[in-house]
N, C-alpha and C positions, 0 to 999 in steps of 0.2 A: 894149612887147612883149617886149623883151629882159629887162626886170625880171621880168615874169610868168613867163618860162621859168625863170629862176634860182629863183624861189620855188617853182614846181612841182617842180623837181628836189630841193630840200631837203625838201619834204613827202614825196616818195616814199621818200627815204633814211630819214627818221624812222619811217615806217610799217614799213619792212622790219626795222628794229632792234627794234620793239615786238612784232610778230606772230611767235610761234615757228613753226619749220618753214620759215620763208622763207629761212633761211640754210642752207648745206650742212653736214651732220652731220660731227662729228669721226670720223676713222677708228677702228674698234673695237679694243679692247685686251683681252688675256686677263686676267680678274680672278683673283686667287689664290683657291684652294678654301677654303671656310669650314671652320673646325675647331671641334670640340666644346670646351666650356668646360673649361679645365685641360689639354687635350692640347697637345703640343708638335709642331709640324710639322717634319719632317725635310727640310731644303733639298735640292733636286736637285743632282746633280753637274754643274758647268758645264764643257764641253769647249772647248778652244781650236780654232783652225782646224786644228791638227795632230792632234787626237783625244786629246790628253793633258789631264788635269785641271789646271786652273789652280791656283796656290798659294792663291788666295783660296778656291776651292772646297774644297781639301784642309783648310784651316784650319777651314772651316765644318763639314766632316764630323767632324773631331776634336771640335769643340765640341758636336756633336749626340750623340756617343756618351758616355754617363755613365761615369765612372771607377768601377771595382768594388774595394771594399776589404772585408775580413773582420774584423769587430769582434765579439768575444765578447759575448754578451748579458749584461747586468748581472744579478747575483743579487739576488733579493728578500731582505728582511730575515730571513725565516723559512727561507732556504736554498733556495727554489724559484726556478728560473731564469725570468726574464721573457722573453717573446718579443721578438726584435729588430724594429725598425720595418719594416713591410712584410711580415713573416712572418705566416703564419696560425697562431694559437696552437693547440697540441694540446688536444684535448678533455679536460676534467678528469673522471675517472671516480670517483665517490664509492664507496668501499669500506665497506660497513656493518660496524660493530664487532660482534664476536660475543661475547656475554656468556653463558657457560655457567651455567645455573641449578644450584645445589647443593641437592639435596633435604635438607630438614630431617631430622635423625636424632633419633628419639624413643627415649630410653632408658627402658625399662620395668623397674622394680625387681621382682624375683621376689617372689612372695607368701610370707609366713612360714607355717610349719606351723600348722594349727589346734590349739588346746589340747584340743579335744574329740576323743578317739581315734576316736569313731564316724564322724567326718568324714574320716578318713585311710584311704587304701587301702594296705595293706601287701603287700609282695612278700617272698618267701623266698629268701635267698641261700644257696648251698650249694657247698662244694668239699671237697677231701680232708681239710681241717683242721677245719672247723666249719660250722655253719648259723646263720643270724641273720635275723630279720624286720626290714625297714626300709621307710620310706614310699616310695611309688612315684615321688615327685617328687625323691628324692635321687639323686645320682650315685655311681657305684662306680669306684674306680681301684685298680689293682694296682701294687705296687713291691716293692723288697727292700732290705736293708741288710746290709752286711758289717761285723761288729763289729771294734773295735780297742781297744787299751789306751791310756788317757789318764790323766794326772795333773794335777789342777787346780793353778793357781798364783794369785798375787794379781792378775794381769792376764788370766788365761785360765781361763775356766770350762769344764770338759770338757762336750762334747756340747750346748752351748747352742744351736748352729745346728740340730742334729738335733731337739732338743726343740721348737723353734719350727716346724720344717717338718713334723714327724711327730706328736709327742706326748710326754707325761711317762713315757717308758719307760726301762728300764735298758739303755743302749747299750754298756756295758762288755763286754770280751771275757772269756769264761769257757771254760776247757778242756773242760768237760763238755757244751758246746753245739756243735752243728754250724753251719756257715755255708752260705748266708746266712740271715738272718731274713726271713720272708715277711710282707708288709704289705698290708692291704686297707683303703682309706679310703672311708667312706660320708659324703657331704657334703650338707647341706640345700640346697634351691634358693636360699635367700637368703644362704647362706654364713655364717650366724651360729653354726652348731654342726655337729659331726661326731662319728662314732664310728670309731675306728681299731683294727684288730687287729694284734698283734705276736706272731708264732708262730715258735718255733724247736724243733728236734728234739734230744733227748738223744743223746749218743754211746753206743755200746753199753756196757751195764752201769753207767751213771753217772746214772741217773734219781734216785737217792736223795741226790744232792748238792744238790738244791734242795728246801727245805722251807718250808712256810707255818706260821706260829704263830697260835694262836687268840686271842692277847691284843691289846688295843688299843695298849698301850705298845710292843710289837714293831712294829706298823704305823707308829706315829708316828716311832719311831727310824729306820725304813727311809726314810720320806719326808724327814725332816730331813737324813739323811745324803746323799741324792741331791740335795736342794735346800736348801742352808743358809739361804737367805733366806725360807724358809717355816717358821713356827713350828709346834710340835706342836699348838697350839690350833686350827690351821686344819684339822686332820684330825678327821673324825667319821663317824658312821653305819657303824661297822665291823661286819662280819658274817663269820663263818667257818663252814664246813661240810666234812664229809668223808664220802665214800661209796665204799666199796671202795678202789680205788687212786687215786681222784680226790679232790683237796683243792681247795677254793674259798674265796677271800676277796674281800670287797667293801669299799671305803672311798671317802669323798668328801672332796675338798679344796676349800675356799673361801678365797681370800686376802682380806686386809683391803682396804677401799676405798682407792683411790689406788695400789695396788701395781703395780709394773712387771713382776711375775713372769708368765711364760707357762707354761701357760694360767692364766687367772684363776680358773677353777673347772672341776673334772672329777670324774667318778666312775670308779674303776678296778675292774675285775673280773679277778682272777688265777685261772687254772685250771691245776693241775699234774696230769698223768696219768703213766702208766708210760713213755710214749714221747715226750712233748713238754710244753713249757710255753707257755701262751697268755695274753696280756694284752689286755684290751679297755678302751679309754678313751673315755668319752662326754665330749667336750670342748665347753665353752661359756663363759659368764661367770656372775657371781654371780646376776644377775637372771634370765637365761634358764634356768639350771639348776634354779631354783625354779619358774619359769613352766611349764617343760616336764618336770617331774618324772615325770608319768604316762607321757609318751612315752619318757623315759629308762628308766624301770622296765620298760616294755613291751619295749623293744629289748634291754636288758641281760638281762632274764628269759628271752628267747627263745633265748639262745646255748646251743648244744650243741657240745662239742668231740669230734671223732672221735679214737679211739685205735687 
C-alpha cells in the first residue's frame, strides 16, 4: 500500500511537467520595442536614486550622438564637385547650346553692257561744263583735283598715282589754268570701263596758251612725253577739227600685250574753247575697247562742251 502511494505521487509529478499551463507562469517583463531595419535605437537615460544620470547612461548618450565633421566634397575629374555622402545632389540643368545660323551670301556679278546699242537705255548728263549721254546702268561720281608741279626721277614717276586713280590726263600745274580741275567719272556696272571728264578754266586773257595741233606726230610726241613707257606706235586713230573758237582732237592708245601701263587702252577727246579746256577719256582694256567701240563712239560723239 505504501509502495502504491509512492508510485502514484511520481506519476502525478510527471504529468504536471508534461502538460503546459499546469505550472505557474513567469512574471511578465517589458520587451524592447522593435526597430526598423537599419535604424539605431537611442537608449533611454537611466537615473539613479538621486535623480542624476549615471556615468554608464552618460557614456551611452555620447555613443548614440554621431560626431559631426565638415569634409569638402571631392572634385570630379572634369572640375565638377561631387556631392558629399548623404547630401542630396543638386539637379543638373542642361543648357542648350545656341548655334547662330549665318545666312549664305550670294555675290551676284553685275551684267556687262550689251554690245547692241539698241538694248541700252541712255541717260543724258548735263552740268555747267558739258553734256554727255551714258548708259542708265552706269554710276556717276564727282570729284576735283588741285594741280601741282612735279619733276620725274629714276625712282619716282610724276602723277603715277593720279593716273591710276583718275585717268591719263595732264596733271601738271600751268599758270594759265585756274584751280581746281573738275572731275566727273562715269563707271560701268561691271567696273570694266569708264569715261572720265577733266575740265579746267583759263585765267583771264590766257586762252591762247593752249593749242591743239592737227598732225599725228604732234599727238604721238605728246603721249610719249607724258608716258615714256608707251611707244608712239601705240597711238592711232587721230582726228582733228576746228569750228569757230573751238578746237577738237581725238586719239586712241592701245598698249602691247603684257604691258603694265595703266590704262591699257583708252580713247581721249580734247576740246579747247575760249574759256576752258576739257579732256574726256574712255578707259578700258585692249579687248573691251574693241568690243565696245560702238558704245565708245556713241558716248564720245554725244559730248558737247559749254562755253
